[in-house]
N, C-alpha and C positions, 0 to 999 in steps of 0.2 A: 578100776582094774579092767573091767570089760572093754573100756575104750582102748586101753593100752594093748590088750590082746588083739582087738580088731585092727589097730594100727599095724602091729607086727604082721598079721596075716595079710593085710592089704599090701604092705611093703614087700613081702615075699613074692607075691604075684606080680606087682608092678615093676619091680627091679629088673626082671628078666624080660618081661613082655614089651615094655614101653621104651627101653633104652635104645637110642638111635645110633650111638657110637660106642666103641669100647670104653672110651673115657667116661661117658655118661653112665654106662653100665657099672663101671668100677665105682664111681661116686655114689650111685644109688645103692649098690651092695654095701659100701662102707656105711652109709646112713642107716640102712636096714639092720646091719649087724651091731651097730653102736648107738642106736637111737637114744636110749635112756642115759648112756654115758655122755653123749653129746649134750643132752639137755642139762645134765649136772655140770659139765664144763662151762656151758653158757651162763649158768647161774652163779658161777664162781668168778674170781678175779685172776685166774691163771692166764696171764697175757701171752705166755709162750704157746698156749694151746688155743686161745680164743681167736686170734687173727687167722690162722690157717683153717680153723673150723668154720668161721664165718665166710671166708673166701670159698671154701668147698661148698658150703650150703648155697652161696651165691651162684656158683656154677650149676648146681642142681636146679636152682630156682630159674635161671635163664633158660634152661633146656626142659623145663617142666611141661607136663601135659596135665590133663584133667585128673589122671590117676595119681599123680605124685604131688600135685599142687597143694593139697590140704596138709599133707605130712610135712613137707618142707616149710610151708607157711607157718605152721605151729612152732617149729624150731626158730624160724626167723623172728617171730613175735617175742620169744624168750630172749633172743639176741638183741632185738631192738630195745627191750625193757632194761636189760643189764649192760649193754654196750651200744648205746644209741649212735654215737659218732661213727664207730667202725662199721656198723650195719648199714647206716644211711650211706656211707661212702661206697660200700659194695653195691647196694641196690641202685644208687644214683648213676652207676656206670652204664645202666641199660634203661634209659628214660621211657622208651615205648613199653618195655616189659613191666616197668614200675607202674605206669598208668593202667595197664591191663590188670595188674595184680590188685590195685586199689579197687577196681570194679568187682573183683572176685571175692574180696574179703568177707562180705556179708555171708555168702553162701558156703565158702570153703572153711572158714575159721569160726565165725560167730553164729553158727547154727548147731544146736544140740540134736544130733541125729540118734543118739542112744538113750536119751533120757537121763535125768539126774545131773547134767553137766551145766545147767544154766548159771548156777551160782559161781562155779569155777570160771566159766567164760566171762561172766560179769567182772569178777576180780581181775582176771587177766587183762581185760579191756581197760579197767580203771588204772591198773599198774602201768600199762603202756601209755595211756594218756598222761599220767603223772610224769613218767620218764621223758616223754617227748616235750611236755611243757617245760620241764626243768631244763632240758637241753636248749630249747628255743629261747628261753629267758637268760641263758648264760653266754650270750654272744656267739651264736653258732657260726660255723664256716659259711661264708657267703654262698658258695656253690651248693651247699647242702640244705640251706634254709628253705628253699622252695619245696624240697622233698618232705622235710619235716612238717611244714605248714600243710601241704596236701594230705599227708597221712593224718594229721590231727583233724583237719576238716572232714575227711572221710569217716574217721572214727566217731565224730559228733553225730553223723547221720546214720550210724549203725545201731541197731537194737539187737539184743540177743533173741534168737528165735529157737523154738523147739518144734521138732517134728514128732508127731505122735504116731 
């Protein structure tokens, strides 16, 4: 609960301070105002909402900075877990950004800054590895396979850390 409150507070400040264009600002505001609803949609099979949601998160992700990277990355991990193909298709459209993001994952996503989140982060990582492995073993699209492999390899090297 505390983590959710901190995310909302952080999003309130980051959406107006760090937005570089009106479009980016609009997307950040949408994410801030609908964070938990977005998470619910990504965990569902509502295809009419999933694709535009992941596309918008992809736009936020491309234009991310340090302040927004963690929040959008958490939602992207939910999307990757439940809609692997769609999310890899969006993320693969920006190869340089994808590579940078892989290097950021340990610090921005798999570090427990608040305490008490290690178990949840471990489960999230396991769920993502399982979803990616399933996708990779199901004859993935040739263009997306390297991205799935890179993400799986990166996840293997990540351990959940806790900041005291």
